[in-house]
N, CA, C and O atoms as a Tripos MOL2 file, in Angstrom:
@<TRIPOS>MOLECULE
protein
  320   319    80     0     0
PROTEIN
NO_CHARGES

@<TRIPOS>ATOM
      1 N         106.5910   78.1050  108.3550 N.3       1 UNK1
      2 CA        106.8570   78.8810  107.1730 C.3       1 UNK1
      3 C         105.8610   78.5750  106.0660 C.2       1 UNK1
      4 O         105.2970   79.4860  105.4610 O.2       1 UNK1
      5 N         105.6520   77.3210  105.8080 N.am      2 UNK2
      6 CA        104.7600   76.9200  104.7290 C.3       2 UNK2
      7 C         103.7580   75.9060  105.2470 C.2       2 UNK2
      8 O         104.0370   75.1470  106.1750 O.2       2 UNK2
      9 N         102.5830   75.9080  104.6270 N.am      3 UNK3
     10 CA        101.5540   74.9300  104.9820 C.3       3 UNK3
     11 C         101.2980   74.0840  103.7450 C.2       3 UNK3
     12 O         100.9930   74.6130  102.6760 O.2       3 UNK3
     13 N         101.4190   72.7930  103.8890 N.am      4 UNK4
     14 CA        101.2200   71.9110  102.7390 C.3       4 UNK4
     15 C          99.7300   71.6630  102.5150 C.2       4 UNK4
     16 O          98.9090   71.8430  103.4150 O.2       4 UNK4
     17 N          99.4090   71.2510  101.3070 N.am      5 UNK5
     18 CA         98.0210   70.9370  100.9660 C.3       5 UNK5
     19 C          97.4700   69.7970  101.8010 C.2       5 UNK5
     20 O          96.2900   69.8000  102.1530 O.2       5 UNK5
     21 N          98.2920   68.8400  102.1160 N.am      6 UNK6
     22 CA         97.8180   67.7050  102.9200 C.3       6 UNK6
     23 C          97.4810   68.1560  104.3340 C.2       6 UNK6
     24 O          96.5740   67.6020  104.9540 O.2       6 UNK6
     25 N          98.1900   69.1470  104.8520 N.am      7 UNK7
     26 CA         97.9020   69.6430  106.1930 C.3       7 UNK7
     27 C          96.5620   70.3650  106.2270 C.2       7 UNK7
     28 O          95.8730   70.3480  107.2470 O.2       7 UNK7
     29 N          96.1900   71.0000  105.1180 N.am      8 UNK8
     30 CA         94.9310   71.7510  105.0710 C.3       8 UNK8
     31 C          93.7130   70.8720  104.8280 C.2       8 UNK8
     32 O          92.5910   71.2900  105.1130 O.2       8 UNK8
     33 N          93.9070   69.6720  104.3120 N.am      9 UNK9
     34 CA         92.7780   68.8010  103.9850 C.3       9 UNK9
     35 C          91.9390   68.4480  105.2090 C.2       9 UNK9
     36 O          90.7460   68.1710  105.0790 O.2       9 UNK9
     37 N          92.5230   68.4550  106.3510 N.am     10 UNK10
     38 CA         91.7910   68.0830  107.5610 C.3      10 UNK10
     39 C          90.9300   69.2040  108.1240 C.2      10 UNK10
     40 O          90.1650   68.9670  109.0590 O.2      10 UNK10
     41 N          91.0250   70.4080  107.5900 N.am     11 UNK11
     42 CA         90.2750   71.5530  108.1140 C.3      11 UNK11
     43 C          89.0260   71.8080  107.2890 C.2      11 UNK11
     44 O          89.0360   71.6910  106.0630 O.2      11 UNK11
     45 N          87.9550   72.1550  107.9770 N.am     12 UNK12
     46 CA         86.7150   72.5260  107.2960 C.3      12 UNK12
     47 C          86.7270   74.0350  107.0710 C.2      12 UNK12
     48 O          87.1730   74.8010  107.9250 O.2      12 UNK12
     49 N          86.2340   74.4450  105.9150 N.am     13 UNK13
     50 CA         86.1980   75.8530  105.5570 C.3      13 UNK13
     51 C          84.7480   76.2550  105.3320 C.2      13 UNK13
     52 O          84.0060   75.5740  104.6240 O.2      13 UNK13
     53 N          84.3570   77.3580  105.9350 N.am     14 UNK14
     54 CA         83.0060   77.8690  105.7440 C.3      14 UNK14
     55 C          83.0080   78.7630  104.5120 C.2      14 UNK14
     56 O          83.7910   79.7080  104.4180 O.2      14 UNK14
     57 N          82.1270   78.4550  103.5760 N.am     15 UNK15
     58 CA         82.0270   79.2400  102.3510 C.3      15 UNK15
     59 C          80.7480   80.0870  102.4030 C.2      15 UNK15
     60 O          79.6850   79.5920  102.7780 O.2      15 UNK15
     61 N          80.8580   81.3610  102.0240 N.am     16 UNK16
     62 CA         79.6600   82.2140  102.0130 C.3      16 UNK16
     63 C          78.7430   81.8360  100.8410 C.2      16 UNK16
     64 O          79.1470   81.1330   99.9150 O.2      16 UNK16
     65 N          77.5140   82.3180  100.9100 N.am     17 UNK17
     66 CA         76.5580   82.0820   99.8270 C.3      17 UNK17
     67 C          77.0600   82.7440   98.5450 C.2      17 UNK17
     68 O          77.8420   83.6940   98.5830 O.2      17 UNK17
     69 N          76.5960   82.2270   97.4230 N.am     18 UNK18
     70 CA         77.0170   82.7560   96.1250 C.3      18 UNK18
     71 C          76.7110   84.2470   95.9870 C.2      18 UNK18
     72 O          77.4860   84.9820   95.3740 O.2      18 UNK18
     73 N          75.5840   84.7030   96.5530 N.am     19 UNK19
     74 CA         75.2120   86.1210   96.4660 C.3      19 UNK19
     75 C          76.2600   86.9940   97.1660 C.2      19 UNK19
     76 O          76.6060   88.0690   96.6760 O.2      19 UNK19
     77 N          76.7510   86.5340   98.2870 N.am     20 UNK20
     78 CA         77.7590   87.2810   99.0350 C.3      20 UNK20
     79 C          79.0760   87.2840   98.2670 C.2      20 UNK20
     80 O          79.7510   88.3110   98.1950 O.2      20 UNK20
     81 N          79.4420   86.1490   97.6970 N.am     21 UNK21
     82 CA         80.6610   86.0800   96.8900 C.3      21 UNK21
     83 C          80.5740   87.0220   95.6890 C.2      21 UNK21
     84 O          81.5400   87.7120   95.3610 O.2      21 UNK21
     85 N          79.4080   87.0470   95.0350 N.am     22 UNK22
     86 CA         79.2140   87.9190   93.8810 C.3      22 UNK22
     87 C          79.3280   89.3880   94.2920 C.2      22 UNK22
     88 O          79.9520   90.1800   93.5860 O.2      22 UNK22
     89 N          78.7410   89.7490   95.4100 N.am     23 UNK23
     90 CA         78.8070   91.1140   95.9170 C.3      23 UNK23
     91 C          80.2560   91.4950   96.2160 C.2      23 UNK23
     92 O          80.6990   92.5860   95.8570 O.2      23 UNK23
     93 N          80.9780   90.6160   96.8590 N.am     24 UNK24
     94 CA         82.3900   90.8660   97.1610 C.3      24 UNK24
     95 C          83.1990   91.0200   95.8790 C.2      24 UNK24
     96 O          84.0550   91.8990   95.7790 O.2      24 UNK24
     97 N          82.9270   90.1700   94.9060 N.am     25 UNK25
     98 CA         83.6400   90.2380   93.6300 C.3      25 UNK25
     99 C          83.3800   91.5860   92.9480 C.2      25 UNK25
    100 O          84.3090   92.2040   92.4280 O.2      25 UNK25
    101 N          82.1280   92.0400   92.9500 N.am     26 UNK26
    102 CA         81.7900   93.3210   92.3290 C.3      26 UNK26
    103 C          82.4980   94.4800   93.0260 C.2      26 UNK26
    104 O          83.0350   95.3730   92.3700 O.2      26 UNK26
    105 N          82.4970   94.4580   94.3610 N.am     27 UNK27
    106 CA         83.1700   95.5100   95.1120 C.3      27 UNK27
    107 C          84.6830   95.4780   94.8740 C.2      27 UNK27
    108 O          85.3260   96.5230   94.7780 O.2      27 UNK27
    109 N          85.2290   94.2940   94.7830 N.am     28 UNK28
    110 CA         86.6700   94.1520   94.5500 C.3      28 UNK28
    111 C          87.0550   94.6950   93.1840 C.2      28 UNK28
    112 O          88.0980   95.3330   93.0410 O.2      28 UNK28
    113 N          86.2240   94.4490   92.1780 N.am     29 UNK29
    114 CA         86.5090   94.9490   90.8360 C.3      29 UNK29
    115 C          86.5190   96.4760   90.8160 C.2      29 UNK29
    116 O          87.3820   97.0890   90.1880 O.2      29 UNK29
    117 N          85.5570   97.0830   91.5080 N.am     30 UNK30
    118 CA         85.4960   98.5440   91.5560 C.3      30 UNK30
    119 C          86.7390   99.0920   92.2580 C.2      30 UNK30
    120 O          87.3700  100.0270   91.7660 O.2      30 UNK30
    121 N          87.0860   98.5150   93.3970 N.am     31 UNK31
    122 CA         88.2640   98.9680   94.1490 C.3      31 UNK31
    123 C          89.5310   98.7860   93.3350 C.2      31 UNK31
    124 O          90.3810   99.6750   93.3060 O.2      31 UNK31
    125 N          89.6640   97.6590   92.6830 N.am     32 UNK32
    126 CA         90.8520   97.3910   91.8860 C.3      32 UNK32
    127 C          90.9390   98.3620   90.7110 C.2      32 UNK32
    128 O          92.0260   98.8300   90.3720 O.2      32 UNK32
    129 N          89.8110   98.6630   90.0960 N.am     33 UNK33
    130 CA         89.7870   99.6210   88.9890 C.3      33 UNK33
    131 C          90.2170  101.0040   89.4370 C.2      33 UNK33
    132 O          90.9800  101.6780   88.7460 O.2      33 UNK33
    133 N          89.7240  101.4290   90.5990 N.am     34 UNK34
    134 CA         90.1130  102.7330   91.1410 C.3      34 UNK34
    135 C          91.6080  102.7510   91.4630 C.2      34 UNK34
    136 O          92.3000  103.7280   91.1760 O.2      34 UNK34
    137 N          92.0920  101.6800   92.0520 N.am     35 UNK35
    138 CA         93.5140  101.5860   92.3970 C.3      35 UNK35
    139 C          94.3780  101.7090   91.1510 C.2      35 UNK35
    140 O          95.3530  102.4610   91.1420 O.2      35 UNK35
    141 N          94.0290  100.9770   90.1010 N.am     36 UNK36
    142 CA         94.8180  101.0100   88.8690 C.3      36 UNK36
    143 C          94.7800  102.3980   88.2340 C.2      36 UNK36
    144 O          95.7850  102.8680   87.7020 O.2      36 UNK36
    145 N          93.6320  103.0440   88.2910 N.am     37 UNK37
    146 CA         93.5040  104.3900   87.7390 C.3      37 UNK37
    147 C          94.3870  105.3770   88.4940 C.2      37 UNK37
    148 O          95.0830  106.1870   87.8830 O.2      37 UNK37
    149 N          94.3570  105.3080   89.8030 N.am     38 UNK38
    150 CA         95.1740  106.2050   90.6280 C.3      38 UNK38
    151 C          96.6560  105.9090   90.4010 C.2      38 UNK38
    152 O          97.4640  106.8330   90.3110 O.2      38 UNK38
    153 N          97.0120  104.6420   90.3090 N.am     39 UNK39
    154 CA         98.4060  104.2640   90.0660 C.3      39 UNK39
    155 C          98.8800  104.8360   88.7330 C.2      39 UNK39
    156 O         100.0010  105.3360   88.6460 O.2      39 UNK39
    157 N          98.0510  104.7700   87.6970 N.am     40 UNK40
    158 CA         98.4100  105.3250   86.3950 C.3      40 UNK40
    159 C          98.6030  106.8400   86.4940 C.2      40 UNK40
    160 O          99.5480  107.3850   85.9230 O.2      40 UNK40
    161 N          97.7120  107.5190   87.2170 N.am     41 UNK41
    162 CA         97.8250  108.9680   87.3890 C.3      41 UNK41
    163 C          99.1060  109.3410   88.1160 C.2      41 UNK41
    164 O          99.7800  110.2990   87.7370 O.2      41 UNK41
    165 N          99.4440  108.5970   89.1480 N.am     42 UNK42
    166 CA        100.6690  108.8740   89.9080 C.3      42 UNK42
    167 C         101.8960  108.7080   89.0120 C.2      42 UNK42
    168 O         102.7880  109.5570   89.0150 O.2      42 UNK42
    169 N         101.9410  107.6290   88.2550 N.am     43 UNK43
    170 CA        103.0800  107.4040   87.3670 C.3      43 UNK43
    171 C         103.1860  108.5130   86.3210 C.2      43 UNK43
    172 O         104.2870  108.9540   85.9900 O.2      43 UNK43
    173 N         102.0580  108.9570   85.8070 N.am     44 UNK44
    174 CA        102.0470  110.0380   84.8330 C.3      44 UNK44
    175 C         102.5440  111.3440   85.4530 C.2      44 UNK44
    176 O         103.3290  112.0660   84.8380 O.2      44 UNK44
    177 N         102.0880  111.6460   86.6660 N.am     45 UNK45
    178 CA        102.5320  112.8600   87.3510 C.3      45 UNK45
    179 C         104.0250  112.8140   87.6790 C.2      45 UNK45
    180 O         104.7070  113.8360   87.6110 O.2      45 UNK45
    181 N         104.5240  111.6490   88.0280 N.am     46 UNK46
    182 CA        105.9570  111.5090   88.3120 C.3      46 UNK46
    183 C         106.7700  111.8120   87.0600 C.2      46 UNK46
    184 O         107.7740  112.5200   87.1290 O.2      46 UNK46
    185 N         106.3440  111.2810   85.9150 N.am     47 UNK47
    186 CA        107.0510  111.5440   84.6540 C.3      47 UNK47
    187 C         107.0190  113.0380   84.3270 C.2      47 UNK47
    188 O         108.0360  113.6150   83.9400 O.2      47 UNK47
    189 N         105.8500  113.6600   84.4850 N.am     48 UNK48
    190 CA        105.7250  115.0910   84.1990 C.3      48 UNK48
    191 C         106.6110  115.9150   85.1260 C.2      48 UNK48
    192 O         107.2660  116.8620   84.6890 O.2      48 UNK48
    193 N         106.6300  115.5480   86.4190 N.am     49 UNK49
    194 CA        107.4700  116.2500   87.3820 C.3      49 UNK49
    195 C         108.9380  116.1530   87.0030 C.2      49 UNK49
    196 O         109.6630  117.1470   87.0350 O.2      49 UNK49
    197 N         109.3730  114.9470   86.6410 N.am     50 UNK50
    198 CA        110.7790  114.7440   86.2920 C.3      50 UNK50
    199 C         111.1680  115.5640   85.0630 C.2      50 UNK50
    200 O         112.2440  116.1600   85.0190 O.2      50 UNK50
    201 N         110.2900  115.5880   84.0740 N.am     51 UNK51
    202 CA        110.5730  116.3670   82.8580 C.3      51 UNK51
    203 C         110.6310  117.8510   83.1870 C.2      51 UNK51
    204 O         111.5650  118.5460   82.7870 O.2      51 UNK51
    205 N         109.6290  118.3360   83.9170 N.am     52 UNK52
    206 CA        109.5750  119.7570   84.2500 C.3      52 UNK52
    207 C         110.7590  120.1650   85.1200 C.2      52 UNK52
    208 O         111.3590  121.2180   84.9020 O.2      52 UNK52
    209 N         111.0930  119.3410   86.0980 N.am     53 UNK53
    210 CA        112.2060  119.6640   86.9930 C.3      53 UNK53
    211 C         113.5250  119.7630   86.2240 C.2      53 UNK53
    212 O         114.3130  120.6820   86.4510 O.2      53 UNK53
    213 N         113.7600  118.8220   85.3240 N.am     54 UNK54
    214 CA        115.0070  118.8700   84.5530 C.3      54 UNK54
    215 C         115.0380  120.1020   83.6450 C.2      54 UNK54
    216 O         116.0980  120.6930   83.4420 O.2      54 UNK54
    217 N         113.8960  120.4860   83.1060 N.am     55 UNK55
    218 CA        113.8450  121.6860   82.2580 C.3      55 UNK55
    219 C         114.0470  122.9490   83.0810 C.2      55 UNK55
    220 O         114.6960  123.8890   82.6240 O.2      55 UNK55
    221 N         113.4980  122.9790   84.2870 N.am     56 UNK56
    222 CA        113.6830  124.1450   85.1540 C.3      56 UNK56
    223 C         115.1440  124.2720   85.5790 C.2      56 UNK56
    224 O         115.7020  125.3690   85.5750 O.2      56 UNK56
    225 N         115.7580  123.1550   85.9420 N.am     57 UNK57
    226 CA        117.1450  123.1760   86.3860 C.3      57 UNK57
    227 C         118.0760  123.5970   85.2450 C.2      57 UNK57
    228 O         119.0290  124.3460   85.4600 O.2      57 UNK57
    229 N         117.7960  123.1140   84.0400 N.am     58 UNK58
    230 CA        118.6560  123.4390   82.9020 C.3      58 UNK58
    231 C         118.4060  124.8440   82.3640 C.2      58 UNK58
    232 O         119.2100  125.3600   81.5880 O.2      58 UNK58
    233 N         117.2980  125.4690   82.7690 N.am     59 UNK59
    234 CA        116.9760  126.8100   82.2890 C.3      59 UNK59
    235 C         116.1850  126.8240   81.0000 C.2      59 UNK59
    236 O         115.9100  127.8960   80.4600 O.2      59 UNK59
    237 N         115.8100  125.6520   80.4910 N.am     60 UNK60
    238 CA        115.0250  125.5890   79.2560 C.3      60 UNK60
    239 C         113.6100  126.1140   79.4730 C.2      60 UNK60
    240 O         112.9730  126.6180   78.5470 O.2      60 UNK60
    241 N         113.1350  125.9920   80.6910 N.am     61 UNK61
    242 CA        111.7890  126.4490   81.0370 C.3      61 UNK61
    243 C         111.8900  127.3970   82.2120 C.2      61 UNK61
    244 O         112.6650  127.1750   83.1420 O.2      61 UNK61
    245 N         111.1020  128.4530   82.1600 N.am     62 UNK62
    246 CA        111.0610  129.4180   83.2580 C.3      62 UNK62
    247 C         109.6320  129.5450   83.7430 C.2      62 UNK62
    248 O         108.6840  129.4640   82.9620 O.2      62 UNK62
    249 N         109.4900  129.7470   85.0440 N.am     63 UNK63
    250 CA        108.1660  129.9760   85.6110 C.3      63 UNK63
    251 C         107.7910  131.4430   85.4280 C.2      63 UNK63
    252 O         108.6460  132.3230   85.5220 O.2      63 UNK63
    253 N         106.5040  131.7050   85.1640 N.am     64 UNK64
    254 CA        106.0750  133.1000   85.0690 C.3      64 UNK64
    255 C         106.2770  133.8190   86.4010 C.2      64 UNK64
    256 O         106.1450  133.2130   87.4640 O.2      64 UNK64
    257 N         106.5910  135.0930   86.3420 N.am     65 UNK65
    258 CA        106.8430  135.8750   87.5520 C.3      65 UNK65
    259 C         105.6180  135.8730   88.4650 C.2      65 UNK65
    260 O         105.7560  135.8420   89.6880 O.2      65 UNK65
    261 N         104.4180  135.9050   87.8750 N.am     66 UNK66
    262 CA        103.1920  135.9060   88.6820 C.3      66 UNK66
    263 C         103.0740  134.6210   89.5070 C.2      66 UNK66
    264 O         102.6050  134.6590   90.6450 O.2      66 UNK66
    265 N         103.4940  133.4920   88.9460 N.am     67 UNK67
    266 CA        103.4600  132.2230   89.6720 C.3      67 UNK67
    267 C         104.4160  132.2580   90.8510 C.2      67 UNK67
    268 O         104.0720  131.8330   91.9540 O.2      67 UNK67
    269 N         105.6120  132.7630   90.6140 N.am     68 UNK68
    270 CA        106.6220  132.8410   91.6810 C.3      68 UNK68
    271 C         106.1290  133.7470   92.8070 C.2      68 UNK68
    272 O         106.2990  133.4240   93.9830 O.2      68 UNK68
    273 N         105.5250  134.8710   92.4550 N.am     69 UNK69
    274 CA        105.0130  135.7950   93.4720 C.3      69 UNK69
    275 C         103.9040  135.1470   94.2940 C.2      69 UNK69
    276 O         103.8730  135.3020   95.5140 O.2      69 UNK69
    277 N         102.9910  134.4210   93.6410 N.am     70 UNK70
    278 CA        101.9170  133.7230   94.3690 C.3      70 UNK70
    279 C         102.5070  132.6700   95.3050 C.2      70 UNK70
    280 O         102.0670  132.5310   96.4460 O.2      70 UNK70
    281 N         103.5030  131.9310   94.8180 N.am     71 UNK71
    282 CA        104.1360  130.9020   95.6310 C.3      71 UNK71
    283 C         104.8230  131.5160   96.8450 C.2      71 UNK71
    284 O         104.7070  130.9970   97.9560 O.2      71 UNK71
    285 N         105.5330  132.6130   96.6370 N.am     72 UNK72
    286 CA        106.2280  133.2720   97.7450 C.3      72 UNK72
    287 C         105.2290  133.8100   98.7650 C.2      72 UNK72
    288 O         105.4790  133.7450   99.9680 O.2      72 UNK72
    289 N         104.1020  134.3420   98.2970 N.am     73 UNK73
    290 CA        103.0840  134.8710   99.2180 C.3      73 UNK73
    291 C         102.4900  133.7460  100.0590 C.2      73 UNK73
    292 O         102.2700  133.9150  101.2580 O.2      73 UNK73
    293 N         102.2310  132.6000   99.4340 N.am     74 UNK74
    294 CA        101.6860  131.4480  100.1820 C.3      74 UNK74
    295 C         102.7110  130.9230  101.1810 C.2      74 UNK74
    296 O         102.3520  130.5470  102.2960 O.2      74 UNK74
    297 N         103.9730  130.8960  100.7940 N.am     75 UNK75
    298 CA        105.0310  130.4160  101.6660 C.3      75 UNK75
    299 C         105.1730  131.3260  102.8800 C.2      75 UNK75
    300 O         105.3390  130.8460  104.0020 O.2      75 UNK75
    301 N         105.1090  132.6380  102.6620 N.am     76 UNK76
    302 CA        105.2050  133.5910  103.7700 C.3      76 UNK76
    303 C         104.0090  133.4570  104.7000 C.2      76 UNK76
    304 O         104.1670  133.5570  105.9160 O.2      76 UNK76
    305 N         102.8290  133.2350  104.1620 N.am     77 UNK77
    306 CA        101.6340  133.0950  104.9870 C.3      77 UNK77
    307 C         101.7150  131.8690  105.8910 C.2      77 UNK77
    308 O         101.2860  131.9070  107.0450 O.2      77 UNK77
    309 N         102.2630  130.7890  105.3620 N.am     78 UNK78
    310 CA        102.3790  129.5540  106.1290 C.3      78 UNK78
    311 C         103.4520  129.6700  107.1960 C.2      78 UNK78
    312 O         103.2420  129.2410  108.3310 O.2      78 UNK78
    313 N         104.5960  130.2420  106.8520 N.am     79 UNK79
    314 CA        105.7090  130.3040  107.7940 C.3      79 UNK79
    315 C         105.6120  131.4950  108.7380 C.2      79 UNK79
    316 O         106.2390  131.4990  109.7980 O.2      79 UNK79
    317 N         104.8370  132.5010  108.3660 N.am     80 UNK80
    318 CA        104.8990  133.7060  109.1430 C.3      80 UNK80
    319 C         103.8400  134.0030  110.0710 C.2      80 UNK80
    320 O         103.8810  135.0330  110.7440 O.2      80 UNK80
@<TRIPOS>BOND
     1     1     2 1
     2     2     3 1
     3     3     4 2
     4     3     5 am
     5     5     6 1
     6     6     7 1
     7     7     8 2
     8     7     9 am
     9     9    10 1
    10    10    11 1
    11    11    12 2
    12    11    13 am
    13    13    14 1
    14    14    15 1
    15    15    16 2
    16    15    17 am
    17    17    18 1
    18    18    19 1
    19    19    20 2
    20    19    21 am
    21    21    22 1
    22    22    23 1
    23    23    24 2
    24    23    25 am
    25    25    26 1
    26    26    27 1
    27    27    28 2
    28    27    29 am
    29    29    30 1
    30    30    31 1
    31    31    32 2
    32    31    33 am
    33    33    34 1
    34    34    35 1
    35    35    36 2
    36    35    37 am
    37    37    38 1
    38    38    39 1
    39    39    40 2
    40    39    41 am
    41    41    42 1
    42    42    43 1
    43    43    44 2
    44    43    45 am
    45    45    46 1
    46    46    47 1
    47    47    48 2
    48    47    49 am
    49    49    50 1
    50    50    51 1
    51    51    52 2
    52    51    53 am
    53    53    54 1
    54    54    55 1
    55    55    56 2
    56    55    57 am
    57    57    58 1
    58    58    59 1
    59    59    60 2
    60    59    61 am
    61    61    62 1
    62    62    63 1
    63    63    64 2
    64    63    65 am
    65    65    66 1
    66    66    67 1
    67    67    68 2
    68    67    69 am
    69    69    70 1
    70    70    71 1
    71    71    72 2
    72    71    73 am
    73    73    74 1
    74    74    75 1
    75    75    76 2
    76    75    77 am
    77    77    78 1
    78    78    79 1
    79    79    80 2
    80    79    81 am
    81    81    82 1
    82    82    83 1
    83    83    84 2
    84    83    85 am
    85    85    86 1
    86    86    87 1
    87    87    88 2
    88    87    89 am
    89    89    90 1
    90    90    91 1
    91    91    92 2
    92    91    93 am
    93    93    94 1
    94    94    95 1
    95    95    96 2
    96    95    97 am
    97    97    98 1
    98    98    99 1
    99    99   100 2
   100    99   101 am
   101   101   102 1
   102   102   103 1
   103   103   104 2
   104   103   105 am
   105   105   106 1
   106   106   107 1
   107   107   108 2
   108   107   109 am
   109   109   110 1
   110   110   111 1
   111   111   112 2
   112   111   113 am
   113   113   114 1
   114   114   115 1
   115   115   116 2
   116   115   117 am
   117   117   118 1
   118   118   119 1
   119   119   120 2
   120   119   121 am
   121   121   122 1
   122   122   123 1
   123   123   124 2
   124   123   125 am
   125   125   126 1
   126   126   127 1
   127   127   128 2
   128   127   129 am
   129   129   130 1
   130   130   131 1
   131   131   132 2
   132   131   133 am
   133   133   134 1
   134   134   135 1
   135   135   136 2
   136   135   137 am
   137   137   138 1
   138   138   139 1
   139   139   140 2
   140   139   141 am
   141   141   142 1
   142   142   143 1
   143   143   144 2
   144   143   145 am
   145   145   146 1
   146   146   147 1
   147   147   148 2
   148   147   149 am
   149   149   150 1
   150   150   151 1
   151   151   152 2
   152   151   153 am
   153   153   154 1
   154   154   155 1
   155   155   156 2
   156   155   157 am
   157   157   158 1
   158   158   159 1
   159   159   160 2
   160   159   161 am
   161   161   162 1
   162   162   163 1
   163   163   164 2
   164   163   165 am
   165   165   166 1
   166   166   167 1
   167   167   168 2
   168   167   169 am
   169   169   170 1
   170   170   171 1
   171   171   172 2
   172   171   173 am
   173   173   174 1
   174   174   175 1
   175   175   176 2
   176   175   177 am
   177   177   178 1
   178   178   179 1
   179   179   180 2
   180   179   181 am
   181   181   182 1
   182   182   183 1
   183   183   184 2
   184   183   185 am
   185   185   186 1
   186   186   187 1
   187   187   188 2
   188   187   189 am
   189   189   190 1
   190   190   191 1
   191   191   192 2
   192   191   193 am
   193   193   194 1
   194   194   195 1
   195   195   196 2
   196   195   197 am
   197   197   198 1
   198   198   199 1
   199   199   200 2
   200   199   201 am
   201   201   202 1
   202   202   203 1
   203   203   204 2
   204   203   205 am
   205   205   206 1
   206   206   207 1
   207   207   208 2
   208   207   209 am
   209   209   210 1
   210   210   211 1
   211   211   212 2
   212   211   213 am
   213   213   214 1
   214   214   215 1
   215   215   216 2
   216   215   217 am
   217   217   218 1
   218   218   219 1
   219   219   220 2
   220   219   221 am
   221   221   222 1
   222   222   223 1
   223   223   224 2
   224   223   225 am
   225   225   226 1
   226   226   227 1
   227   227   228 2
   228   227   229 am
   229   229   230 1
   230   230   231 1
   231   231   232 2
   232   231   233 am
   233   233   234 1
   234   234   235 1
   235   235   236 2
   236   235   237 am
   237   237   238 1
   238   238   239 1
   239   239   240 2
   240   239   241 am
   241   241   242 1
   242   242   243 1
   243   243   244 2
   244   243   245 am
   245   245   246 1
   246   246   247 1
   247   247   248 2
   248   247   249 am
   249   249   250 1
   250   250   251 1
   251   251   252 2
   252   251   253 am
   253   253   254 1
   254   254   255 1
   255   255   256 2
   256   255   257 am
   257   257   258 1
   258   258   259 1
   259   259   260 2
   260   259   261 am
   261   261   262 1
   262   262   263 1
   263   263   264 2
   264   263   265 am
   265   265   266 1
   266   266   267 1
   267   267   268 2
   268   267   269 am
   269   269   270 1
   270   270   271 1
   271   271   272 2
   272   271   273 am
   273   273   274 1
   274   274   275 1
   275   275   276 2
   276   275   277 am
   277   277   278 1
   278   278   279 1
   279   279   280 2
   280   279   281 am
   281   281   282 1
   282   282   283 1
   283   283   284 2
   284   283   285 am
   285   285   286 1
   286   286   287 1
   287   287   288 2
   288   287   289 am
   289   289   290 1
   290   290   291 1
   291   291   292 2
   292   291   293 am
   293   293   294 1
   294   294   295 1
   295   295   296 2
   296   295   297 am
   297   297   298 1
   298   298   299 1
   299   299   300 2
   300   299   301 am
   301   301   302 1
   302   302   303 1
   303   303   304 2
   304   303   305 am
   305   305   306 1
   306   306   307 1
   307   307   308 2
   308   307   309 am
   309   309   310 1
   310   310   311 1
   311   311   312 2
   312   311   313 am
   313   313   314 1
   314   314   315 1
   315   315   316 2
   316   315   317 am
   317   317   318 1
   318   318   319 1
   319   319   320 2
@<TRIPOS>SUBSTRUCTURE
     1 UNK1         2 RESIDUE 1 A UNK
     2 UNK2         6 RESIDUE 1 A UNK
     3 UNK3        10 RESIDUE 1 A UNK
     4 UNK4        14 RESIDUE 1 A UNK
     5 UNK5        18 RESIDUE 1 A UNK
     6 UNK6        22 RESIDUE 1 A UNK
     7 UNK7        26 RESIDUE 1 A UNK
     8 UNK8        30 RESIDUE 1 A UNK
     9 UNK9        34 RESIDUE 1 A UNK
    10 UNK10       38 RESIDUE 1 A UNK
    11 UNK11       42 RESIDUE 1 A UNK
    12 UNK12       46 RESIDUE 1 A UNK
    13 UNK13       50 RESIDUE 1 A UNK
    14 UNK14       54 RESIDUE 1 A UNK
    15 UNK15       58 RESIDUE 1 A UNK
    16 UNK16       62 RESIDUE 1 A UNK
    17 UNK17       66 RESIDUE 1 A UNK
    18 UNK18       70 RESIDUE 1 A UNK
    19 UNK19       74 RESIDUE 1 A UNK
    20 UNK20       78 RESIDUE 1 A UNK
    21 UNK21       82 RESIDUE 1 A UNK
    22 UNK22       86 RESIDUE 1 A UNK
    23 UNK23       90 RESIDUE 1 A UNK
    24 UNK24       94 RESIDUE 1 A UNK
    25 UNK25       98 RESIDUE 1 A UNK
    26 UNK26      102 RESIDUE 1 A UNK
    27 UNK27      106 RESIDUE 1 A UNK
    28 UNK28      110 RESIDUE 1 A UNK
    29 UNK29      114 RESIDUE 1 A UNK
    30 UNK30      118 RESIDUE 1 A UNK
    31 UNK31      122 RESIDUE 1 A UNK
    32 UNK32      126 RESIDUE 1 A UNK
    33 UNK33      130 RESIDUE 1 A UNK
    34 UNK34      134 RESIDUE 1 A UNK
    35 UNK35      138 RESIDUE 1 A UNK
    36 UNK36      142 RESIDUE 1 A UNK
    37 UNK37      146 RESIDUE 1 A UNK
    38 UNK38      150 RESIDUE 1 A UNK
    39 UNK39      154 RESIDUE 1 A UNK
    40 UNK40      158 RESIDUE 1 A UNK
    41 UNK41      162 RESIDUE 1 A UNK
    42 UNK42      166 RESIDUE 1 A UNK
    43 UNK43      170 RESIDUE 1 A UNK
    44 UNK44      174 RESIDUE 1 A UNK
    45 UNK45      178 RESIDUE 1 A UNK
    46 UNK46      182 RESIDUE 1 A UNK
    47 UNK47      186 RESIDUE 1 A UNK
    48 UNK48      190 RESIDUE 1 A UNK
    49 UNK49      194 RESIDUE 1 A UNK
    50 UNK50      198 RESIDUE 1 A UNK
    51 UNK51      202 RESIDUE 1 A UNK
    52 UNK52      206 RESIDUE 1 A UNK
    53 UNK53      210 RESIDUE 1 A UNK
    54 UNK54      214 RESIDUE 1 A UNK
    55 UNK55      218 RESIDUE 1 A UNK
    56 UNK56      222 RESIDUE 1 A UNK
    57 UNK57      226 RESIDUE 1 A UNK
    58 UNK58      230 RESIDUE 1 A UNK
    59 UNK59      234 RESIDUE 1 A UNK
    60 UNK60      238 RESIDUE 1 A UNK
    61 UNK61      242 RESIDUE 1 A UNK
    62 UNK62      246 RESIDUE 1 A UNK
    63 UNK63      250 RESIDUE 1 A UNK
    64 UNK64      254 RESIDUE 1 A UNK
    65 UNK65      258 RESIDUE 1 A UNK
    66 UNK66      262 RESIDUE 1 A UNK
    67 UNK67      266 RESIDUE 1 A UNK
    68 UNK68      270 RESIDUE 1 A UNK
    69 UNK69      274 RESIDUE 1 A UNK
    70 UNK70      278 RESIDUE 1 A UNK
    71 UNK71      282 RESIDUE 1 A UNK
    72 UNK72      286 RESIDUE 1 A UNK
    73 UNK73      290 RESIDUE 1 A UNK
    74 UNK74      294 RESIDUE 1 A UNK
    75 UNK75      298 RESIDUE 1 A UNK
    76 UNK76      302 RESIDUE 1 A UNK
    77 UNK77      306 RESIDUE 1 A UNK
    78 UNK78      310 RESIDUE 1 A UNK
    79 UNK79      314 RESIDUE 1 A UNK
    80 UNK80      318 RESIDUE 1 A UNK
């Protein structure tokens, strides 16, 4: 389940050159930045969806007829 520090002291670890570590660090920062950006966008879209859905259900907001017609046409094309 767990490995103690004393158990690891007997093992040798190969460390990459500093240039490789720096390259990995740079790539990790870019990936992490993209991940955080996408996560923020998803959370924002979820909030917008929840607000819009509650307004649609309550009748406070209505979809334009042209939007509904386009949606129905796409649905028929996919199913038919």
